[in-house]
N, CA and C atoms as an extended XYZ file, in Angstrom:
570
Properties=species:S:1:pos:R:3:atomname:S:1:resname:S:1:resid:I:1 pbc="F F F"
N        26.971      -16.508       -1.617 N   MET     1
C        25.742      -17.228       -1.400 CA  MET     1
C        26.010      -18.691       -1.695 C   MET     1
N        25.419      -19.577       -0.938 N   SER     2
C        25.679      -20.992       -1.093 CA  SER     2
C        24.934      -21.550       -2.302 C   SER     2
N        25.337      -22.747       -2.677 N   GLU     3
C        24.730      -23.425       -3.832 CA  GLU     3
C        23.258      -23.727       -3.562 C   GLU     3
N        22.916      -23.978       -2.315 N   ALA     4
C        21.526      -24.315       -1.984 CA  ALA     4
C        20.596      -23.138       -2.249 C   ALA     4
N        21.096      -21.936       -2.100 N   ALA     5
C        20.255      -20.772       -2.357 CA  ALA     5
C        20.040      -20.549       -3.844 C   ALA     5
N        20.945      -21.099       -4.656 N   ARG     6
C        20.832      -20.913       -6.107 CA  ARG     6
C        19.906      -21.931       -6.762 C   ARG     6
N        19.686      -23.045       -6.124 N   HIS     7
C        18.863      -24.121       -6.709 CA  HIS     7
C        17.661      -24.371       -5.813 C   HIS     7
N        16.588      -24.851       -6.388 N   PRO     8
C        15.401      -25.135       -5.571 CA  PRO     8
C        15.730      -26.148       -4.482 C   PRO     8
N        15.131      -25.968       -3.340 N   SER     9
C        15.415      -26.875       -2.222 CA  SER     9
C        14.620      -28.171       -2.377 C   SER     9
N        15.133      -29.264       -1.818 N   PRO    10
C        14.443      -30.551       -1.976 CA  PRO    10
C        13.230      -30.703       -1.060 C   PRO    10
N        12.952      -29.792       -0.185 N   TYR    11
C        11.811      -29.951        0.735 CA  TYR    11
C        10.511      -29.567        0.042 C   TYR    11
N         9.435      -29.908        0.667 N   ASP    12
C         8.104      -29.694        0.094 CA  ASP    12
C         7.775      -28.198        0.095 C   ASP    12
N         7.538      -27.585       -1.081 N   PRO    13
C         7.241      -26.145       -1.112 CA  PRO    13
C         5.864      -25.810       -0.539 C   PRO    13
N         4.968      -26.808       -0.443 N   ALA    14
C         3.640      -26.530        0.101 CA  ALA    14
C         3.707      -26.313        1.614 C   ALA    14
N         4.749      -26.860        2.253 N   ALA    15
C         4.867      -26.693        3.702 CA  ALA    15
C         5.171      -25.237        4.057 C   ALA    15
N         5.936      -24.551        3.233 N   ARG    16
C         6.292      -23.155        3.515 CA  ARG    16
C         6.241      -22.368        2.204 C   ARG    16
N         5.152      -21.650        1.930 N   PRO    17
C         5.053      -20.919        0.658 CA  PRO    17
C         6.003      -19.722        0.660 C   PRO    17
N         6.576      -19.492       -0.529 N   GLN    18
C         7.492      -18.365       -0.666 CA  GLN    18
C         6.744      -17.192       -1.292 C   GLN    18
N         7.055      -15.993       -0.837 N   PRO    19
C         6.406      -14.835       -1.455 CA  PRO    19
C         6.911      -14.624       -2.877 C   PRO    19
N         6.141      -13.930       -3.670 N   GLY    20
C         6.461      -13.728       -5.081 CA  GLY    20
C         7.804      -13.063       -5.322 C   GLY    20
N         8.102      -11.909       -4.685 N   PRO    21
C         9.376      -11.242       -4.960 CA  PRO    21
C        10.585      -12.098       -4.589 C   PRO    21
N        10.462      -12.898       -3.502 N   LEU    22
C        11.581      -13.749       -3.112 CA  LEU    22
C        11.803      -14.828       -4.155 C   LEU    22
N        10.722      -15.411       -4.658 N   ARG    23
C        10.836      -16.442       -5.683 CA  ARG    23
C        11.482      -15.857       -6.945 C   ARG    23
N        11.054      -14.648       -7.323 N   ASP    24
C        11.634      -13.995       -8.500 CA  ASP    24
C        13.112      -13.704       -8.283 C   ASP    24
N        13.442      -13.275       -7.091 N   TRP    25
C        14.839      -12.948       -6.794 CA  TRP    25
C        15.699      -14.204       -6.840 C   TRP    25
N        15.188      -15.299       -6.272 N   LEU    26
C        15.944      -16.553       -6.293 CA  LEU    26
C        16.104      -17.067       -7.730 C   LEU    26
N        15.058      -16.924       -8.533 N   ALA    27
C        15.149      -17.374       -9.932 CA  ALA    27
C        16.165      -16.523      -10.696 C   ALA    27
N        16.195      -15.225      -10.430 N   ALA    28
C        17.164      -14.354      -11.088 CA  ALA    28
C        18.586      -14.712      -10.671 C   ALA    28
N        18.771      -15.022       -9.380 N   MET    29
C        20.107      -15.403       -8.907 CA  MET    29
C        20.536      -16.723       -9.550 C   MET    29
N        19.600      -17.637       -9.703 N   LYS    30
C        19.923      -18.924      -10.324 CA  LYS    30
C        20.306      -18.733      -11.790 C   LYS    30
N        19.576      -17.851      -12.505 N   ALA    31
C        19.865      -17.599      -13.914 CA  ALA    31
C        21.234      -16.949      -14.091 C   ALA    31
N        21.618      -16.066      -13.157 N   VAL    32
C        22.909      -15.387      -13.268 CA  VAL    32
C        24.054      -16.342      -12.991 C   VAL    32
N        23.852      -17.249      -12.039 N   THR    33
C        24.947      -18.135      -11.647 CA  THR    33
C        25.124      -19.328      -12.582 C   THR    33
N        24.125      -19.640      -13.390 N   GLU    34
C        24.303      -20.727      -14.361 CA  GLU    34
C        25.314      -20.298      -15.414 C   GLU    34
N        26.200      -21.204      -15.801 N   THR    35
C        27.281      -20.852      -16.732 CA  THR    35
C        26.856      -21.103      -18.161 C   THR    35
N        26.978      -20.118      -19.033 N   PRO    36
C        26.721      -20.355      -20.457 CA  PRO    36
C        27.924      -21.079      -21.081 C   PRO    36
N        27.736      -21.562      -22.255 N   ALA    37
C        28.787      -22.349      -22.922 CA  ALA    37
C        30.008      -21.500      -23.224 C   ALA    37
N        29.861      -20.218      -23.461 N   ALA    38
C        31.003      -19.359      -23.796 CA  ALA    38
C        31.869      -19.084      -22.584 C   ALA    38
N        31.326      -19.226      -21.364 N   ALA    39
C        32.109      -18.923      -20.167 CA  ALA    39
C        32.882      -20.118      -19.671 C   ALA    39
N        32.745      -21.297      -20.271 N   THR    40
C        33.436      -22.501      -19.810 CA  THR    40
C        34.951      -22.376      -19.893 C   THR    40
N        35.567      -21.846      -20.943 N   PRO    41
C        37.027      -21.741      -20.954 CA  PRO    41
C        37.565      -20.846      -19.846 C   PRO    41
N        36.834      -19.847      -19.483 N   VAL    42
C        37.292      -18.966      -18.400 CA  VAL    42
C        37.304      -19.733      -17.096 C   VAL    42
N        36.256      -20.520      -16.853 N   ARG    43
C        36.212      -21.327      -15.628 CA  ARG    43
C        37.318      -22.367      -15.626 C   ARG    43
N        37.531      -22.966      -16.748 N   GLU    44
C        38.590      -23.996      -16.834 CA  GLU    44
C        39.951      -23.372      -16.569 C   GLU    44
N        40.168      -22.182      -17.114 N   ALA    45
C        41.450      -21.506      -16.881 CA  ALA    45
C        41.594      -21.131      -15.421 C   ALA    45
N        40.518      -20.722      -14.800 N   ALA    46
C        40.568      -20.365      -13.390 CA  ALA    46
C        40.824      -21.590      -12.536 C   ALA    46
N        40.193      -22.717      -12.905 N   ARG    47
C        40.407      -23.956      -12.147 CA  ARG    47
C        41.850      -24.413      -12.266 C   ARG    47
N        42.395      -24.309      -13.448 N   LEU    48
C        43.791      -24.693      -13.639 CA  LEU    48
C        44.723      -23.763      -12.872 C   LEU    48
N        44.370      -22.507      -12.825 N   ALA    49
C        45.215      -21.559      -12.106 CA  ALA    49
C        45.164      -21.821      -10.613 C   ALA    49
N        44.064      -22.312      -10.089 N   GLU    50
C        43.957      -22.603       -8.665 CA  GLU    50
C        44.707      -23.877       -8.310 C   GLU    50
N        44.625      -24.891       -9.174 N   THR    51
C        45.196      -26.195       -8.832 CA  THR    51
C        46.719      -26.214       -8.978 C   THR    51
N        47.263      -25.465       -9.871 N   ALA    52
C        48.716      -25.535      -10.080 CA  ALA    52
C        49.313      -24.137      -10.132 C   ALA    52
N        49.430      -23.453       -9.029 N   PRO    53
C        49.998      -22.125       -9.080 CA  PRO    53
C        51.522      -22.141       -9.280 C   PRO    53
N        52.187      -23.237       -8.882 N   GLU    54
C        53.644      -23.270       -9.023 CA  GLU    54
C        54.069      -23.504      -10.466 C   GLU    54
N        53.278      -24.218      -11.235 N   THR    55
C        53.668      -24.583      -12.590 CA  THR    55
C        53.343      -23.511      -13.600 C   THR    55
N        52.766      -22.408      -13.162 N   ARG    56
C        52.400      -21.353      -14.101 CA  ARG    56
C        53.642      -20.673      -14.633 C   ARG    56
N        53.571      -20.345      -15.875 N   ALA    57
C        54.660      -19.588      -16.488 CA  ALA    57
C        54.431      -18.118      -16.179 C   ALA    57
N        55.486      -17.320      -16.148 N   PRO    58
C        55.291      -15.894      -15.897 CA  PRO    58
C        54.392      -15.301      -16.982 C   PRO    58
N        53.487      -14.474      -16.521 N   GLU    59
C        52.503      -13.909      -17.440 CA  GLU    59
C        53.132      -12.791      -18.260 C   GLU    59
N        52.866      -12.856      -19.524 N   THR    60
C        53.310      -11.768      -20.382 CA  THR    60
C        52.166      -10.789      -20.592 C   THR    60
N        50.949      -11.316      -20.518 N   ASN    61
C        49.781      -10.472      -20.662 CA  ASN    61
C        49.290      -10.121      -19.255 C   ASN    61
N        49.191       -8.861      -18.929 N   LYS    62
C        48.813       -8.428      -17.579 CA  LYS    62
C        47.307       -8.225      -17.453 C   LYS    62
N        46.517       -8.954      -18.211 N   SER    63
C        45.060       -8.790      -18.108 CA  SER    63
C        44.547       -9.598      -16.918 C   SER    63
N        43.495       -9.092      -16.351 N   TRP    64
C        42.916       -9.719      -15.166 CA  TRP    64
C        41.841      -10.691      -15.598 C   TRP    64
N        41.842      -11.866      -14.977 N   THR    65
C        40.783      -12.842      -15.232 CA  THR    65
C        40.121      -13.148      -13.893 C   THR    65
N        38.833      -13.284      -13.893 N   PRO    66
C        38.167      -13.531      -12.613 CA  PRO    66
C        38.441      -14.923      -12.089 C   PRO    66
N        38.492      -15.009      -10.790 N   ARG    67
C        38.701      -16.307      -10.149 CA  ARG    67
C        37.337      -16.848       -9.770 C   ARG    67
N        37.017      -18.021      -10.213 N   VAL    68
C        35.716      -18.611       -9.962 CA  VAL    68
C        35.861      -19.599       -8.814 C   VAL    68
N        35.023      -19.423       -7.808 N   VAL    69
C        35.045      -20.316       -6.659 CA  VAL    69
C        33.842      -21.221       -6.770 C   VAL    69
N        34.096      -22.496       -6.721 N   THR    70
C        32.980      -23.443       -6.776 CA  THR    70
C        32.505      -23.702       -5.352 C   THR    70
N        31.211      -23.582       -5.121 N   PRO    71
C        30.707      -23.781       -3.767 CA  PRO    71
C        30.709      -25.252       -3.375 C   PRO    71
N        30.771      -25.455       -2.091 N   ALA    72
C        30.736      -26.829       -1.572 CA  ALA    72
C        29.314      -27.348       -1.682 C   ALA    72
N        29.150      -28.655       -1.845 N   PRO    73
C        27.793      -29.200       -1.914 CA  PRO    73
C        27.047      -28.901       -0.604 C   PRO    73
N        25.794      -28.513       -0.737 N   ALA    74
C        25.008      -28.111        0.430 CA  ALA    74
C        23.951      -29.145        0.750 C   ALA    74
N        23.620      -29.184        2.002 N   SER    75
C        22.591      -30.124        2.437 CA  SER    75
C        21.232      -29.432        2.431 C   SER    75
N        20.189      -30.178        2.747 N   ALA    76
C        18.832      -29.618        2.786 CA  ALA    76
C        18.720      -28.577        3.897 C   ALA    76
N        19.446      -28.789        4.997 N   GLU    77
C        19.419      -27.814        6.096 CA  GLU    77
C        20.052      -26.494        5.657 C   GLU    77
N        21.163      -26.572        4.881 N   ASP    78
C        21.771      -25.353        4.348 CA  ASP    78
C        20.821      -24.644        3.391 C   ASP    78
N        20.031      -25.413        2.644 N   ALA    79
C        19.071      -24.806        1.726 CA  ALA    79
C        18.024      -24.021        2.511 C   ALA    79
N        17.550      -24.603        3.630 N   ASP    80
C        16.582      -23.894        4.459 CA  ASP    80
C        17.183      -22.615        5.017 C   ASP    80
N        18.414      -22.692        5.478 N   VAL    81
C        19.071      -21.512        6.042 CA  VAL    81
C        19.281      -20.459        4.956 C   VAL    81
N        19.683      -20.916        3.776 N   SER    82
C        19.886      -19.974        2.677 CA  SER    82
C        18.580      -19.299        2.276 C   SER    82
N        17.515      -20.082        2.209 N   ASP    83
C        16.220      -19.505        1.890 CA  ASP    83
C        15.784      -18.505        2.966 C   ASP    83
N        16.023      -18.880        4.207 N   LEU    84
C        15.672      -17.956        5.297 CA  LEU    84
C        16.513      -16.689        5.224 C   LEU    84
N        17.797      -16.835        4.883 N   MET    85
C        18.652      -15.654        4.765 CA  MET    85
C        18.183      -14.769        3.618 C   MET    85
N        17.844      -15.397        2.489 N   ALA    86
C        17.359      -14.609        1.357 CA  ALA    86
C        16.051      -13.904        1.710 C   ALA    86
N        15.170      -14.620        2.383 N   GLU    87
C        13.917      -14.010        2.793 CA  GLU    87
C        14.172      -12.890        3.797 C   GLU    87
N        15.126      -13.091        4.692 N   ASN    88
C        15.483      -12.066        5.666 CA  ASN    88
C        16.008      -10.815        4.968 C   ASN    88
N        16.826      -11.003        3.944 N   ILE    89
C        17.353       -9.860        3.187 CA  ILE    89
C        16.208       -9.105        2.520 C   ILE    89
N        15.279       -9.860        1.925 N   MET    90
C        14.139       -9.214        1.277 CA  MET    90
C        13.283       -8.460        2.303 C   MET    90
N        13.047       -9.078        3.447 N   LEU    91
C        12.239       -8.421        4.472 CA  LEU    91
C        12.934       -7.176        5.019 C   LEU    91
N        14.253       -7.240        5.169 N   LYS    92
C        14.988       -6.059        5.630 CA  LYS    92
C        14.889       -4.932        4.610 C   LYS    92
N        14.982       -5.277        3.326 N   ALA    93
C        14.852       -4.252        2.290 CA  ALA    93
C        13.445       -3.645        2.317 C   ALA    93
N        12.423       -4.499        2.466 N   LYS    94
C        11.058       -3.985        2.542 CA  LYS    94
C        10.878       -3.110        3.784 C   LYS    94
N        11.474       -3.551        4.901 N   LEU    95
C        11.377       -2.766        6.133 CA  LEU    95
C        12.035       -1.408        5.966 C   LEU    95
N        13.166       -1.366        5.279 N   LYS    96
C        13.843       -0.087        5.055 CA  LYS    96
C        12.981        0.821        4.187 C   LYS    96
N        12.379        0.255        3.131 N   VAL    97
C        11.505        1.053        2.271 CA  VAL    97
C        10.314        1.583        3.069 C   VAL    97
N         9.703        0.713        3.884 N   GLU    98
C         8.559        1.143        4.686 CA  GLU    98
C         8.971        2.185        5.719 C   GLU    98
N        10.156        2.020        6.301 N   THR    99
C        10.658        3.008        7.274 CA  THR    99
C        10.868        4.351        6.587 C   THR    99
N        11.448        4.320        5.386 N   ASP   100
C        11.635        5.575        4.647 CA  ASP   100
C        10.291        6.220        4.323 C   ASP   100
N         9.321        5.408        3.906 N   ARG   101
C         7.993        5.949        3.606 CA  ARG   101
C         7.335        6.507        4.864 C   ARG   101
N         7.510        5.796        5.988 N   TYR   102
C         6.950        6.260        7.255 CA  TYR   102
C         7.577        7.589        7.663 C   TYR   102
N         8.908        7.697        7.530 N   ASP   103
C         9.586        8.961        7.866 CA  ASP   103
C         9.107       10.089        6.960 C   ASP   103
N         8.971        9.801        5.666 N   ALA   104
C         8.485       10.829        4.743 CA  ALA   104
C         7.054       11.230        5.094 C   ALA   104
N         6.229       10.251        5.431 N   LEU   105
C         4.846       10.540        5.810 CA  LEU   105
C         4.798       11.366        7.089 C   LEU   105
N         5.655       11.035        8.050 N   GLN   106
C         5.693       11.829        9.282 CA  GLN   106
C         6.142       13.256        8.991 C   GLN   106
N         7.078       13.434        8.057 N   GLY   107
C         7.497       14.785        7.676 CA  GLY   107
C         6.349       15.564        7.067 C   GLY   107
N         5.593       14.914        6.201 N   VAL   108
C         4.438       15.577        5.574 CA  VAL   108
C         3.398       15.936        6.634 C   VAL   108
N         3.135       15.001        7.552 N   ILE   109
C         2.163       15.267        8.614 CA  ILE   109
C         2.631       16.412        9.497 C   ILE   109
N         3.939       16.439        9.816 N   ALA   110
C         4.467       17.527       10.658 CA  ALA   110
C         4.307       18.875        9.951 C   ALA   110
N         4.592       18.911        8.640 N   ARG   111
C         4.423       20.165        7.901 CA  ARG   111
C         2.961       20.598        7.887 C   ARG   111
N         2.074       19.640        7.675 N   GLU   112
C         0.647       19.963        7.649 CA  GLU   112
C         0.170       20.446        9.022 C   GLU   112
N         0.676       19.808       10.089 N   LEU   113
C         0.289       20.250       11.434 CA  LEU   113
C         0.799       21.654       11.720 C   LEU   113
N         2.041       21.956       11.296 N   ARG   114
C         2.561       23.312       11.490 CA  ARG   114
C         1.721       24.318       10.713 C   ARG   114
N         1.361       23.966        9.490 N   SER   115
C         0.531       24.856        8.675 CA  SER   115
C        -0.837       25.055        9.323 C   SER   115
N        -1.428       23.971        9.801 N   LEU   116
C        -2.731       24.057       10.448 CA  LEU   116
C        -2.640       24.878       11.730 C   LEU   116
N        -1.585       24.672       12.504 N   ARG   117
C        -1.418       25.441       13.742 CA  ARG   117
C        -1.275       26.929       13.433 C   ARG   117
N        -0.493       27.265       12.396 N   ALA   118
C        -0.341       28.676       12.011 CA  ALA   118
C        -1.685       29.253       11.572 C   ALA   118
N        -2.456       28.465       10.820 N   HIS   119
C        -3.776       28.918       10.375 CA  HIS   119
C        -4.703       29.136       11.575 C   HIS   119
N        -4.685       28.223       12.525 N   VAL   120
C        -5.544       28.354       13.708 CA  VAL   120
C        -5.121       29.568       14.527 C   VAL   120
N        -3.806       29.786       14.665 N   GLU   121
C        -3.341       30.961       15.412 CA  GLU   121
C        -3.774       32.249       14.717 C   GLU   121
N        -3.707       32.271       13.393 N   GLU   122
C        -4.158       33.445       12.648 CA  GLU   122
C        -5.660       33.663       12.844 C   GLU   122
N        -6.426       32.582       12.786 N   GLU   123
C        -7.863       32.682       12.998 CA  GLU   123
C        -8.168       33.158       14.426 C   GLU   123
N        -7.394       32.697       15.402 N   MET   124
C        -7.603       33.133       16.783 CA  MET   124
C        -7.287       34.619       16.933 C   MET   124
N        -6.236       35.103       16.257 N   ARG   125
C        -5.933       36.537       16.293 CA  ARG   125
C        -7.084       37.333       15.679 C   ARG   125
N        -7.606       36.844       14.544 N   ASP   126
C        -8.746       37.519       13.918 CA  ASP   126
C        -9.957       37.506       14.855 C   ASP   126
N       -10.181       36.380       15.533 N   LEU   127
C       -11.296       36.275       16.465 CA  LEU   127
C       -11.129       37.255       17.624 C   LEU   127
N        -9.899       37.374       18.134 N   GLU   128
C        -9.650       38.333       19.214 CA  GLU   128
C        -9.883       39.768       18.734 C   GLU   128
N        -9.498       40.054       17.487 N   THR   129
C        -9.756       41.387       16.932 CA  THR   129
C       -11.259       41.646       16.851 C   THR   129
N       -12.008       40.657       16.372 N   VAL   130
C       -13.468       40.798       16.264 CA  VAL   130
C       -14.081       40.959       17.653 C   VAL   130
N       -13.596       40.187       18.623 N   ARG   131
C       -14.108       40.317       19.986 CA  ARG   131
C       -13.821       41.709       20.544 C   ARG   131
N       -12.617       42.222       20.287 N   GLY   132
C       -12.282       43.578       20.736 CA  GLY   132
C       -13.201       44.614       20.123 C   GLY   132
N       -13.453       44.477       18.803 N   GLU   133
C       -14.375       45.400       18.136 CA  GLU   133
C       -15.783       45.263       18.705 C   GLU   133
N       -16.207       44.021       18.963 N   ARG   134
C       -17.535       43.793       19.535 CA  ARG   134
C       -17.635       44.444       20.914 C   ARG   134
N       -16.605       44.259       21.745 N   ASP   135
C       -16.629       44.866       23.080 CA  ASP   135
C       -16.666       46.395       22.982 C   ASP   135
N       -15.930       46.938       22.023 N   HIS   136
C       -15.944       48.396       21.823 CA  HIS   136
C       -17.339       48.858       21.407 C   HIS   136
N       -17.967       48.114       20.480 N   LEU   137
C       -19.326       48.471       20.056 CA  LEU   137
C       -20.328       48.321       21.193 C   LEU   137
N       -20.170       47.303       22.033 N   VAL   138
C       -21.064       47.125       23.178 CA  VAL   138
C       -20.908       48.299       24.137 C   VAL   138
N       -19.648       48.729       24.344 N   ALA   139
C       -19.421       49.882       25.224 CA  ALA   139
C       -20.044       51.145       24.632 C   ALA   139
N       -19.876       51.338       23.310 N   LEU   140
C       -20.498       52.499       22.668 CA  LEU   140
C       -22.016       52.435       22.762 C   LEU   140
N       -22.575       51.236       22.580 N   GLN   141
C       -24.029       51.080       22.672 CA  GLN   141
C       -24.497       51.375       24.092 C   GLN   141
N       -23.774       50.898       25.094 N   ALA   142
C       -24.157       51.177       26.480 CA  ALA   142
C       -24.081       52.680       26.759 C   ALA   142
N       -23.044       53.335       26.239 N   GLU   143
C       -22.919       54.783       26.411 CA  GLU   143
C       -24.073       55.509       25.719 C   GLU   143
N       -24.426       55.067       24.518 N   PHE   144
C       -25.539       55.674       23.772 CA  PHE   144
C       -26.855       55.480       24.527 C   PHE   144
N       -27.069       54.261       25.036 N   GLU   145
C       -28.296       53.998       25.786 CA  GLU   145
C       -28.354       54.863       27.040 C   GLU   145
N       -27.199       55.068       27.706 N   GLN   146
C       -27.175       55.941       28.880 CA  GLN   146
C       -27.514       57.383       28.489 C   GLN   146
N       -26.983       57.831       27.358 N   GLU   147
C       -27.308       59.182       26.882 CA  GLU   147
C       -28.801       59.307       26.579 C   GLU   147
N       -29.384       58.248       25.977 N   ILE   148
C       -30.825       58.269       25.677 CA  ILE   148
C       -31.622       58.346       26.987 C   ILE   148
N       -31.206       57.539       27.984 N   ARG   149
C       -31.903       57.600       29.273 CA  ARG   149
C       -31.790       58.997       29.888 C   ARG   149
N       -30.590       59.603       29.811 N   ASP   150
C       -30.399       60.957       30.347 CA  ASP   150
C       -31.277       61.962       29.589 C   ASP   150
N       -31.335       61.811       28.247 N   LEU   151
C       -32.191       62.711       27.466 CA  LEU   151
C       -33.653       62.545       27.830 C   LEU   151
N       -34.105       61.308       28.052 N   ARG   152
C       -35.502       61.070       28.438 CA  ARG   152
C       -35.798       61.733       29.793 C   ARG   152
N       -34.855       61.597       30.718 N   VAL   153
C       -35.048       62.230       32.026 CA  VAL   153
C       -35.115       63.753       31.851 C   VAL   153
N       -34.200       64.286       31.042 N   ARG   154
C       -34.186       65.735       30.812 CA  ARG   154
C       -35.454       66.170       30.086 C   ARG   154
N       -35.897       65.393       29.093 N   ILE   155
C       -37.135       65.727       28.378 CA  ILE   155
C       -38.312       65.686       29.342 C   ILE   155
N       -38.350       64.671       30.190 N   THR   156
C       -39.438       64.585       31.177 CA  THR   156
C       -39.392       65.787       32.111 C   THR   156
N       -38.178       66.160       32.559 N   ALA   157
C       -38.042       67.336       33.433 CA  ALA   157
C       -38.448       68.599       32.693 C   ALA   157
N       -38.000       68.724       31.422 N   ASP   158
C       -38.384       69.903       30.625 CA  ASP   158
C       -39.886       69.934       30.393 C   ASP   158
N       -40.506       68.783       30.142 N   ALA   159
C       -41.957       68.728       29.939 CA  ALA   159
C       -42.677       69.159       31.204 C   ALA   159
N       -42.183       68.692       32.345 N   ALA   160
C       -42.797       69.106       33.622 CA  ALA   160
C       -42.598       70.609       33.828 C   ALA   160
N       -41.408       71.087       33.485 N   ASN   161
C       -41.115       72.526       33.613 CA  ASN   161
C       -42.013       73.317       32.679 C   ASN   161
N       -42.178       72.867       31.415 N   PHE   162
C       -43.057       73.559       30.463 CA  PHE   162
C       -44.500       73.535       30.956 C   PHE   162
N       -44.927       72.420       31.506 N   SER   163
C       -46.292       72.320       32.016 CA  SER   163
C       -46.494       73.306       33.166 C   SER   163
N       -45.508       73.397       34.029 N   GLU   164
C       -45.586       74.349       35.130 CA  GLU   164
C       -45.587       75.777       34.608 C   GLU   164
N       -44.753       76.042       33.591 N   MET   165
C       -44.705       77.382       33.009 CA  MET   165
C       -46.037       77.713       32.328 C   MET   165
N       -46.687       76.746       31.653 N   ARG   166
C       -47.986       76.976       31.018 CA  ARG   166
C       -49.046       77.320       32.076 C   ARG   166
N       -49.006       76.529       33.142 N   SER   167
C       -50.010       76.825       34.181 CA  SER   167
C       -49.760       78.186       34.813 C   SER   167
N       -48.514       78.538       34.979 N   GLU   168
C       -48.196       79.862       35.523 CA  GLU   168
C       -48.577       80.952       34.527 C   GLU   168
N       -48.341       80.697       33.233 N   ARG   169
C       -48.735       81.658       32.201 CA  ARG   169
C       -50.235       81.836       32.186 C   ARG   169
N       -50.939       80.703       32.262 N   ASP   170
C       -52.403       80.790       32.275 CA  ASP   170
C       -52.894       81.561       33.510 C   ASP   170
N       -52.239       81.359       34.639 N   LEU   171
C       -52.611       82.069       35.855 CA  LEU   171
C       -52.385       83.567       35.693 C   LEU   171
N       -51.230       83.926       35.138 N   TRP   172
C       -50.933       85.354       34.926 CA  TRP   172
C       -51.873       85.945       33.875 C   TRP   172
N       -52.211       85.183       32.876 N   ALA   173
C       -53.152       85.694       31.865 CA  ALA   173
C       -54.516       85.939       32.497 C   ALA   173
N       -54.930       85.024       33.368 N   ALA   174
C       -56.220       85.189       34.039 CA  ALA   174
C       -56.175       86.395       34.968 C   ALA   174
N       -55.092       86.622       35.671 N   ARG   175
C       -54.967       87.784       36.555 CA  ARG   175
C       -54.990       89.074       35.736 C   ARG   175
N       -54.202       89.021       34.624 N   ALA   176
C       -54.152       90.231       33.796 CA  ALA   176
C       -55.525       90.533       33.220 C   ALA   176
N       -56.264       89.536       32.833 N   GLU   177
C       -57.604       89.744       32.280 CA  GLU   177
C       -58.542       90.264       33.375 C   GLU   177
N       -58.369       89.719       34.578 N   ALA   178
C       -59.224       90.169       35.686 CA  ALA   178
C       -58.920       91.617       36.038 C   ALA   178
N       -57.659       91.967       35.976 N   LEU   179
C       -57.286       93.340       36.273 CA  LEU   179
C       -57.683       94.265       35.129 C   LEU   179
N       -57.641       93.800       33.912 N   ALA   180
C       -57.948       94.645       32.770 CA  ALA   180
C       -59.449       94.755       32.548 C   ALA   180
N       -60.229       93.933       33.080 N   GLN   181
C       -61.658       93.935       32.836 CA  GLN   181
C       -62.320       95.239       33.323 C   GLN   181
N       -62.008       95.762       34.450 N   PRO   182
C       -62.668       97.033       34.824 CA  PRO   182
C       -62.228       98.165       33.946 C   PRO   182
N       -61.125       98.105       33.349 N   ILE   183
C       -60.671       99.214       32.524 CA  ILE   183
C       -61.493       99.258       31.243 C   ILE   183
N       -61.819       98.168       30.690 N   PHE   184
C       -62.506       98.142       29.409 CA  PHE   184
C       -64.026       98.093       29.544 C   PHE   184
N       -64.566       98.193       30.691 N   GLN   185
C       -66.014       98.171       30.848 CA  GLN   185
C       -66.576       99.552       30.505 C   GLN   185
N       -67.753       99.627       30.016 N   HIS   186
C       -68.384      100.912       29.645 CA  HIS   186
C       -68.921      101.568       30.904 C   HIS   186
N       -68.750      102.834       30.968 N   ARG   187
C       -69.292      103.588       32.090 CA  ARG   187
C       -70.675      104.097       31.676 C   ARG   187
N       -71.581      103.632       32.154 N   SER   188
C       -72.914      104.037       31.745 CA  SER   188
C       -73.542      105.097       32.690 C   SER   188
N       -73.259      105.148       33.836 N   ALA   189
C       -73.950      106.067       34.762 CA  ALA   189
C       -73.152      107.317       35.060 C   ALA   189
N       -72.375      107.621       34.537 N   VAL   190
C       -71.668      108.828       34.931 CA  VAL   190
C       -72.258      110.054       34.411 C   VAL   190
């Protein structure tokens, strides 16, 4: 990262406001890159090692020391580019987080839709079962009503038959009484 990204830019901050997380990130980067007093000998040793590699004596201690690179002085245009790059990095990170959240949300929605579809299919099967039972009951009711109509017709026919038999019985009773009447009369003149 360039030096311009580590230090506040010389342009007017009111012209382009920075979001809070970017400002915090830039401040953290600036705090990390500032050298404390205890790290100065390490930098000095690194600078000496860069400037005179031929004059170095062979190392007896094989410990590693970090090489510090000093950045070139940056202009105001580099500061703008660095700020834009830092903001771009932050926006890409936010976009990745939002994309991950969107994918997770779509997974949850897909699971819920599958669950809802299974529930609806189960309810439709139950509805078809109820409809089948209803149709069976309607058929039984129609059959029962037909039997009742047949019984009414038969009862009406039987009632007509009984009425005819009563009238025939009454006719035969009247004939029998008419025929029996001379038998039971008193003979008075004989």
